[in-house]
C-alpha positions as CSV (number, residue, x, y, z in Angstrom):
1,X,136.9,56.2,30.4
2,X,134.3,56.1,27.6
3,X,132.7,53.0,27.2
4,X,130.0,52.1,24.5
5,X,127.2,49.7,25.7
6,X,124.3,47.8,24.1
7,X,120.7,48.6,25.2
8,X,117.5,46.7,23.5
9,X,115.4,49.5,24.6
10,X,112.4,49.3,22.7
11,X,109.9,51.8,24.6
12,X,107.6,53.6,22.8
13,X,105.7,57.4,23.8
14,X,102.1,56.6,24.5
15,X,100.5,57.8,21.5
16,X,101.6,59.2,17.9
17,X,100.2,62.6,18.9
18,X,102.1,62.6,22.2
19,X,105.5,62.0,20.1
20,X,104.4,64.7,17.9
21,X,103.6,67.5,20.1
22,X,107.0,66.6,22.2
23,X,108.7,67.2,19.0
24,X,106.8,70.3,18.1
25,X,107.9,71.7,21.5
26,X,111.8,70.4,20.9
27,X,111.5,72.2,17.3
28,X,109.9,75.5,18.7
29,X,113.1,75.6,21.2
30,X,115.4,75.2,18.6
31,X,117.1,78.0,15.8
32,X,117.8,81.7,17.0
33,X,114.2,82.8,16.9
34,X,112.2,79.9,18.4
35,X,109.1,80.7,16.2
36,X,107.6,78.8,13.6
37,X,104.8,79.4,11.4
38,X,101.6,76.7,11.2
39,X,103.1,76.1,7.4
40,X,106.1,75.5,8.4
41,X,105.4,73.0,11.6
42,X,103.0,71.0,9.5
43,X,105.6,70.5,6.7
44,X,108.1,69.7,9.1
45,X,106.6,67.2,10.7
46,X,104.3,66.0,7.6
47,X,100.6,66.2,9.0
48,X,98.0,68.6,7.8
49,X,97.5,72.2,9.1
50,X,94.6,71.6,11.0
51,X,96.7,68.7,12.9
52,X,98.8,71.3,13.9
53,X,96.9,73.9,14.9
54,X,94.8,71.1,17.1
55,X,98.0,70.2,18.7
56,X,99.0,74.1,19.3
57,X,95.8,74.7,21.0
58,X,96.4,71.8,23.1
59,X,100.0,73.1,23.9
60,X,98.6,76.7,24.6
61,X,96.5,75.5,26.9
62,X,99.0,73.6,28.9
63,X,100.8,77.5,29.2
64,X,103.8,75.9,26.8
65,X,103.6,77.9,23.8
66,X,102.2,81.4,22.9
67,X,100.1,81.4,19.9
68,X,101.0,84.0,17.2
69,X,99.7,85.1,14.3
70,X,100.1,82.6,12.1
71,X,102.3,80.4,13.9
72,X,103.6,80.0,17.7
73,X,106.6,80.0,20.1
74,X,107.4,78.9,23.5
75,X,105.8,80.9,26.1
76,X,107.8,83.4,27.6
77,X,109.8,82.2,30.5
78,X,108.5,78.8,30.0
79,X,111.3,76.9,28.2
80,X,110.5,73.9,31.0
81,X,108.7,71.0,29.7
82,X,105.6,69.3,31.8
83,X,106.5,66.1,33.3
84,X,103.7,64.5,30.2
85,X,106.2,66.2,27.5
86,X,109.5,65.1,29.1
87,X,107.5,61.6,29.2
88,X,107.5,61.2,25.7
89,X,110.9,63.4,24.8
90,X,114.0,61.2,23.7
91,X,112.3,58.5,24.9
92,X,114.7,55.4,23.1
93,X,117.6,57.5,24.8
94,X,116.0,57.4,28.2
95,X,115.0,53.7,28.1
96,X,118.7,52.7,26.8
97,X,120.5,54.9,30.0
98,X,117.8,53.3,32.2
99,X,118.8,49.8,31.2
100,X,122.6,50.9,31.7
101,X,122.2,52.3,35.0
102,X,120.3,49.2,36.4
103,X,123.2,46.8,35.0
104,X,125.4,48.5,37.3
105,X,122.9,47.6,40.1
106,X,123.5,44.4,42.6
107,X,121.6,43.3,45.7
108,X,121.8,45.1,49.2
109,X,122.8,48.3,47.3
110,X,121.5,51.6,48.5
111,X,120.8,53.7,45.7
112,X,120.1,57.7,45.6
113,X,117.9,58.3,42.5
114,X,117.3,61.6,41.8
115,X,113.8,62.9,40.3
116,X,113.1,63.2,36.7
117,X,111.7,61.4,33.4
118,X,114.7,59.3,33.2
119,X,115.3,58.6,37.0
120,X,111.5,57.6,36.5
121,X,113.1,55.0,34.1
122,X,115.6,53.5,36.5
123,X,112.8,53.2,38.5
124,X,110.7,51.1,36.5
125,X,113.7,49.0,34.8
126,X,114.6,47.9,38.4
127,X,111.4,45.9,38.1
128,X,111.8,44.0,41.3
129,X,115.1,42.4,40.2
130,X,117.0,43.2,43.4
131,X,116.9,43.6,46.9
132,X,117.8,47.3,47.3
133,X,117.1,50.4,49.5
134,X,116.1,53.2,46.9
135,X,116.1,56.8,48.4
136,X,114.2,59.5,46.1
137,X,112.9,63.0,46.0
138,X,110.8,61.7,42.8
139,X,107.2,61.3,43.0
140,X,106.9,59.2,39.6
141,X,109.9,57.0,41.1
142,X,108.0,56.4,43.7
143,X,105.2,55.5,42.1
144,X,107.2,52.8,39.6
145,X,108.6,51.5,43.0
146,X,105.4,51.0,44.9
147,X,104.7,47.4,43.4
148,X,108.3,46.4,43.9
149,X,108.3,44.1,46.7
150,X,112.4,43.6,47.0
151,X,112.9,47.2,46.9
152,X,112.6,49.3,50.4
153,X,111.7,53.1,49.5
154,X,112.9,56.1,51.5
155,X,111.3,59.2,50.4
156,X,113.1,62.4,50.7
157,X,110.1,64.8,52.6
158,X,110.0,68.4,51.9
159,X,108.4,71.2,49.5
160,X,106.5,69.5,46.3
161,X,107.1,71.7,43.1
162,X,103.9,70.1,41.1
163,X,105.2,71.2,37.9
164,X,108.1,68.4,37.8
165,X,106.8,66.2,40.8
166,X,109.8,66.9,42.9
167,X,110.4,67.2,46.6
168,X,113.4,69.7,47.7
169,X,113.8,71.5,50.5
170,X,115.5,71.7,54.2
171,X,113.7,68.5,55.0
172,X,115.1,66.6,52.0
173,X,118.2,67.9,52.7
174,X,118.2,67.0,56.4
175,X,117.3,63.4,55.8
176,X,119.8,62.9,52.9
177,X,122.7,64.2,55.2
178,X,122.0,60.8,57.1
179,X,122.6,58.7,54.2
180,X,125.8,57.2,52.1
181,X,124.7,55.4,49.3
182,X,126.8,52.9,47.2
183,X,125.5,54.6,44.1
184,X,123.7,58.0,42.9
185,X,121.9,58.3,39.8
186,X,121.3,62.4,39.6
187,X,119.5,64.3,36.4
188,X,120.1,67.2,34.6
189,X,118.8,70.1,32.5
190,X,122.1,70.4,31.1
191,X,125.7,69.6,31.9
192,X,128.6,72.1,31.6
193,X,132.2,71.2,31.9
194,X,132.9,74.5,33.8
195,X,129.4,74.8,36.0
196,X,128.6,71.5,36.6
197,X,124.8,70.4,36.3
198,X,122.0,72.8,35.8
199,X,118.7,73.5,37.7
200,X,115.2,75.1,37.5
201,X,115.0,76.0,41.2
202,X,117.6,77.0,43.8
203,X,116.1,73.9,46.5
204,X,116.6,71.5,43.3
205,X,120.4,72.5,42.8
206,X,120.9,72.0,46.4
207,X,119.7,68.9,47.0
208,X,121.4,67.7,43.9
209,X,124.7,69.2,45.1
210,X,124.3,66.6,48.2
211,X,123.3,63.8,46.2
212,X,127.0,64.0,44.0
213,X,128.3,64.3,47.6
214,X,126.5,61.3,49.5
215,X,127.4,58.0,47.3
216,X,130.6,56.3,46.9
217,X,129.9,55.7,43.4
218,X,128.0,59.1,41.3
219,X,126.5,59.0,38.0
220,X,125.0,61.8,35.9
221,X,122.4,60.6,34.1
222,X,121.6,63.0,30.9
223,X,120.7,62.1,27.3
224,X,123.2,63.5,24.4
225,X,121.1,66.8,23.8
226,X,121.7,68.1,27.5
227,X,125.9,68.4,26.6
228,X,125.3,70.8,24.3
229,X,122.7,72.8,26.0
230,X,123.8,76.5,25.8
231,X,120.5,77.9,27.8
232,X,121.4,80.1,30.5
233,X,120.0,78.0,33.5
234,X,120.0,80.0,37.0
235,X,121.2,77.0,39.1
236,X,124.2,74.9,39.2
237,X,125.6,72.3,41.2
238,X,129.2,71.9,40.8
239,X,130.6,68.3,39.7
240,X,132.7,66.5,42.0
241,X,136.3,65.5,41.4
242,X,135.5,62.2,40.1
243,X,132.2,61.1,38.7
244,X,130.5,59.2,36.2
245,X,128.1,59.8,33.0
246,X,125.8,57.8,31.4
247,X,124.7,59.2,28.5
248,X,123.9,57.9,24.8
249,X,125.8,56.7,21.7
250,X,124.8,60.3,19.9
251,X,127.4,62.0,22.2
252,X,130.1,63.2,20.3
253,X,134.0,62.8,20.8
254,X,134.7,65.9,21.6
255,X,131.9,66.3,24.2
256,X,133.7,63.0,25.7
257,X,136.6,64.7,25.7
258,X,135.6,67.7,27.5
259,X,133.8,65.6,29.9
260,X,137.0,63.4,30.8
261,X,139.1,66.4,31.5
262,X,136.8,68.0,33.7
263,X,136.8,64.6,35.9
264,X,134.3,62.1,34.1
265,X,136.4,59.0,35.0
266,X,133.6,56.8,33.3
267,X,131.3,57.7,30.5
268,X,128.8,54.8,29.3
269,X,127.3,55.4,26.1
270,X,124.3,53.3,25.7
271,X,123.6,51.9,22.6
272,X,126.3,49.4,21.4
273,X,128.2,46.8,23.5
274,X,127.5,45.8,26.9
275,X,130.7,45.9,29.3
276,X,131.1,42.9,31.9
277,X,130.7,45.6,34.8
278,X,131.8,49.2,35.2
279,X,131.7,48.6,38.8
280,X,133.7,46.9,41.4
281,X,131.6,43.5,41.2
282,X,130.8,42.1,44.5
283,X,131.8,38.2,45.3
284,X,129.0,36.1,44.4
285,X,128.3,33.1,47.0
């Protein structure tokens, strides 16, 4: 069942330069050859060639892109964006998804919260409004929750993957095996109707698979760009028989139909009207 929801999200990336460089990386990942000349990039982004060269130098230093004669391409084998770049990518969509996710929470919930930039926005959007226990493996989520006195945080320990600030591994899985949440929000590199949700590493896919099993209600959190991602990711977590999706209003009707056929019983499209409640509301005193 697809439901459209309104979000008052107005968050903006940190600086104009951050937004431009995030878009530059996205552009280099589009198309067939995934390369572009300096002049093409400058024209597309409506800035000077000098500005583009400065941006490319910064991105090359971070090993995100490779500079070629007169242009640039994504670094070989490094299509994954840094957390700083994720933070300024699809910002409005991620903020809208976060607001919808938080609208599903109730006092007393135990929430399983995956790592990632969208999950970080959920952690921030909780904003100390609920008495919750949040179980997470995301460093950025932890930092967002530190000052929220009404939120008890249980950190899944294990191996730190610094590049995306995620904790995974056997210790995290062992801890999670003793937990069953009211609701889980699980991120994805991509959502595929046959394979499930994609991960960059084997350890991440194992932990996501467990998160999908360890809550009464499971929501995959993914902006609509991830619903059409055709990258051949190496690791996947199968979706449960029944699950929910929170995405943005740019998702197409064809995408929604396909997801419903593979078990998505609730699809929340952040962007338009607010449902009364997509969960069974608890009795209020």
